C-alpha angles and dihedrals in degrees: 000000000000114000129222098280093046103034093094101020126116112222126204122193122200109202125060099201129107095292097043094048094044090048093050092050091047095050094046088052088054091055099258122142102243125170123221109278114267116222120230090244091052093052093047089056091059120066103170100071094244097139089060099051110132093002109140095187127031116196118194111210093177137118116288091244094062100038094101092044094050093044091055088064092056115095114240117252110068134062120282124197141173133207097218119124097198099043123088125218092257088088090065095052129163092026126089092259144189139171135212119185119189113217093219142080118254114208104164145019093259100049117132124234095199119124096020128116117240125200112222141188138168139186091222137025090256092051090050091047091053092047091050092047091048089054096046095041087058090049095255128134112235121227132177129233124187115239092240087057097046097097091050091045093051093044091054088053093048092049091049095047105026109030093049088060090048090053090046090050087055089051092047091050093051092044092053088060087066097040096256119143116229088238092068085066095052098091089054093049095046092048090047092053094044091049089050091049092049103038110014130245100290094056097034093058115113137160139070098314092053088049092049091239099157095170093060092046093052088047088054092048091052091050092053091045087055098041105027109016091164087064098051095095091052090049093050091049093049092046091052095047086049091053090051090051092047090050092048088054093051096249119148109257 
């Protein structure tokens, strides 16, 4: 349900990609007056600010590199926000500005935001209130991140969401060399992630490196050198990082 600052607001979203369309659908479902997302190309074709007439809040669901350029097209007066985790509010100057960064991956127009954390910031108390209400209206828990920490915060999010897919891609590639479908690995992946969520990395670690089984690790390395020699450096880097984690947890390595 829309909260006080949003109940009578008209929201314009710039960016008609997955995030913009999912955000529009979720806000509408919550009872907020949201216009159809405007693509970056559509906005560039209009110079008189007409699309933003009567919009109280403009949300930029666009790539980080073009936030400042898009914001420059928005007339002064209303609140302007972006959805970037790595970008500060300086890119939105001189607008009264805010940011809301959902800590989740959006894959389709009907995705839910509920249950996720969302970092938020604002240049004024009103802007911070709107950012907070946008997050909670969508079922997210708002958190704050200092500007100086934004790069590290966003890197943590990227490592958690992107690098895990890279690692699973490596496992998928190797499994295919022995005729194993990636879906066969899914229970292992889900259990590992759930154990990490519940216990943290040190206590969730399992496998031959955690057990100090050097012989098995060397056999694995030899198999990768034979089947996927171009991935050997990746295996070595991951194995070394895993040894460090096992040592940190007090395991025998």
